[in-house]
C-alpha positions, -999 to 999 in steps of 0.1 A, spaced: -542 321 385 -513 297 393 -477 305 386 -476 281 356 -505 300 340 -488 334 345 -456 322 327 -474 301 300 -462 310 265 -437 336 278 -402 330 264 -372 344 282 -336 349 273 -323 336 306 -291 353 317 -273 332 343 -271 354 374 -283 354 410 -288 392 410 -325 391 400 -335 366 427 -313 382 454 -328 416 448 -363 402 449 -357 383 481 -343 414 498 -372 434 485 -398 411 502 -379 411 535 -354 382 534 -379 355 545 -352 328 544 -336 341 576 -367 329 596 -357 292 595 -328 270 587 -325 254 552 -309 222 539 -301 225 502 -297 193 481 -282 192 446 -267 166 422 -274 150 389 -293 120 400 -311 111 433 -316 145 447 -354 141 447 -354 108 464 -328 120 489 -349 150 497 -379 127 502 -359 106 527 -345 137 544 -379 154 548 -395 123 561 -367 117 587 -370 153 599 -408 152 601 -407 119 620 -384 136 646 -410 163 653 -399 191 630 -424 211 609 -410 208 575 -411 229 543 -402 211 512 -395 227 478 -397 202 449 -385 205 413 -401 197 389 -438 188 395 -454 158 379 -491 166 376 -502 195 397 -479 226 401 -489 226 438 -465 197 443 -436 221 443 -444 236 477 -451 213 506 -456 217 544 -452 184 563 -453 166 530 -487 181 519 -488 203 487 -499 239 489 -537 243 483 -550 262 453 -563 292 472 -529 298 489 -509 294 457 -531 317 438 -529 342 466 -491 342 465 -491 346 427 -515 376 429 -496 392 457 -461 387 442 -469 393 405 -456 428 405 -424 416 422 -419 390 395 -423 417 369 -402 443 387 -372 420 389 -379 402 356 -378 368 374 -378 335 355 -404 309 364 -381 290 386 -369 321 404 -405 330 411 -412 295 423 -383 298 447 -395 332 460 -429 317 467 -413 288 486 -392 311 508 -422 332 518 -446 303 521 -423 285 545 -419 316 566 -456 323 567 -464 287 578 -437 288 605 -416 258 595 -388 245 617 -366 236 588 -368 237 550 -356 211 525 -348 227 492 -341 208 460 -318 225 435 -333 231 401 -302 227 379 -265 228 386 -253 250 414 -234 282 405 -265 301 393 -293 282 408 -320 304 425 -322 281 456 -288 293 467 -305 325 481 -320 302 508 -286 307 527 -284 270 537 -269 258 569 -262 224 552 -255 215 516 -256 181 500 -245 170 465 -256 134 456 -234 128 425 -223 141 391 -231 127 357 -236 143 322 -268 163 321 -279 198 312 -246 201 292 -259 232 274 -259 251 307 -234 233 330 -206 223 308 -197 196 283 -176 175 306 -183 159 340 -154 179 354 -171 212 344 -204 200 357 -189 190 391 -173 224 395 -206 241 388 -225 220 413 -198 225 440 -206 262 439 -235 253 461 -210 250 489 -211 277 516 -178 283 532 -177 274 569 -208 252 567 -209 214 562 -210 198 528 -221 162 523 -210 144 491 -229 113 482 -201 100 460 -164 97 463 -160 90 426 -141 112 402 -147 140 396 -169 152 425 -147 145 455 -113 153 438 -128 185 424 -139 196 459 -104 191 472 -90 211 442 -115 239 451 -102 240 487 -134 227 503 -124 213 537 -157 210 556 -170 180 536 -183 146 547 -179 120 519 -196 87 513 -172 58 518 -148 79 538 -166 98 565 -199 78 565 -200 41 558 -230 20 548 -241 -12 529 -274 -25 517 -292 -50 497 -323 -56 475 -343 -87 482 -376 -97 467 -383 -64 451 -375 -45 484 -345 -24 493 -327 -24 527 -300 -3 544 -282 -31 562 -256 -10 580 -250 27 585 -223 44 605 -214 81 609 -198 95 640 -218 81 669 -248 71 647 -250 34 640 -281 18 624 -289 -17 613 -314 -35 591 -335 -5 579 -362 -13 552 -366 15 526 -398 27 512 -383 33 478 -374 6 453 -340 3 437 -305 -4 450 -294 32 445 -319 42 472 -294 26 496 -270 54 486 -298 81 487 -310 70 522 -274 70 536 -268 104 521 -301 117 536 -292 102 570 -259 120 571 -275 154 563 -302 147 590 -277 137 616 -257 169 611 -289 188 618 -304 168 647 -299 138 670 -315 107 654 -337 82 672 -333 47 657 -370 38 660 -382 71 644 -355 68 618 -366 33 608 -402 44 606 -392 74 584 -371 53 560 -397 26 555 -426 51 550 -408 74 525 -426 77 492 -415 96 461 -436 97 430 -421 88 396 -390 71 410 -392 33 405 -428 38 416 -451 8 414 -485 21 405 -501 -12 395 -492 -47 404 -512 -68 379 -501 -63 353 -471 -46 367 -467 -9 359 -436 10 371 -430 47 365 -396 63 366 -387 98 355 -350 92 348 -340 111 317 -302 112 315 -283 82 301 -266 72 334 -298 72 354 -318 54 326 -291 27 324 -292 21 362 -330 18 363 -333 -4 332 -306 -28 346 -323 -30 381 -358 -34 368 -347 -61 343 -330 -79 372 -360 -78 394 -386 -84 367 -370 -103 337 -401 -103 315 -409 -66 318 -412 -43 287 -401 -7 285 -420 24 273 -396 52 263 -398 88 252 -372 116 248 -369 153 251 -353 176 225 -326 189 248 -316 156 263 -292 129 251 -321 105 245 -302 85 219 -278 74 245 -306 65 268 -322 44 241 -289 26 236 -289 17 273 -323 1 269 -311 -18 238 -283 -34 259 -309 -51 280 -337 -59 256 -346 -60 219 -382 -48 224 -393 -13 230 -425 8 231 -424 44 222 -447 74 228 -446 111 223 -453 134 252 -477 164 248 -451 190 255 -432 214 233 -399 198 244 -410 163 234 -390 146 207 -412 136 177 -421 99 179 -410 95 143 -374 103 153 -376 79 182 -390 52 159 -362 57 133 -335 55 160 -350 24 175 -347 6 141 -312 19 137 -302 4 171 -316 -30 161 -347 -33 182 -366 -63 168 -399 -52 183 -409 -15 181 -444 -5 190 -458 31 191 -485 39 216 -511 65 206 -507 85 239 -493 81 274 -529 73 286 -527 40 265 -504 27 292 -534 20 315 -549 -5 290 -516 -23 283 -519 -59 293 -483 -68 300 -457 -58 327 -443 -24 317 -419 2 330 -423 38 316 -391 58 315 -373 87 298 -391 119 310 -409 133 341 -433 148 316 -442 112 305 -448 101 341 -469 132 348 -491 125 317 -496 89 327 -506 99 362 -529 127 350 -546 102 326 -554 77 353 -585 94 367 -600 97 332 -591 61 320 -615 32 323 -593 1 329 
């Protein structure tokens, strides 16, 4: 039995607190003290930043643990050693061994996943763990990892039900990831993240555009970090393995975290940046016809992706879906600003917005061409260039369907 199977169909009234996971971690012997952890949060870009960071550290000879949230297809993706997901036998063993602990402390799914990560990384003797925050910061279970370094990519509106209705409230929540006396890297100097950190009395921060400087470009569908400077680290002309101009920000952010942890070798760093891969983020999974998958789901991220994809591939079409608890109407408006054609599909998940509602809104927004696909698997038989966006669940279902689809 995997963890997802154990929690399937179990609804919890989630009380925001760190008490449950802290007590559980202490009960199993505080595994997090066995290795240093770098914790990465933020609204957008934390997954890609973790991918760059983990690859940089691994290329420099460190045995890495990597905790990912959420998974796309297989739950095993959440726990990785040197980039390789946990095998079924090991995962099922941890679930069996820890089941009574989950129940004893009434842990949520994400808390249980975090507990497995802490133990798995200790048992496999990692040199450093890269932990991706699940949501927010104040009450996120990953805080129990006791990080030596914390990074926050940026702040936008997302998870407003839990984190606050305004970006100021969301920024404050995320800044609670900070551990006093330990470095904090901020991937944006924009309001409200950096100003809010000053207001909260955070002094050990390194901020993009102030403490580390960089510039980059996108040429011919490829992204480059042209210049990077932080302290005595200076890098030039680094090709990035991830597509999209915002990956310039993410790579520089990851470099800053990495350089605070270890000395960077230019050749190893260049190799790491160019070989970084991250599923479901501007991921090209087919070139003819073009198929791009991106899991962006909040309006800000969707708008950035649509704008960039349309710039690189002017004739591309967009497949969209929405989730019940997301501001999908605003995301659809962002798509409409760049095109009057849209394809819609409903994901096979209880959080998926009914496609009838998506269709109705598309007509209200003035899309002249609105097509509804039968299922995400239909993408593999679509004969035109396409970018799928709006939900990681959608990306996961498209990928899962690939093995069973005759193209």
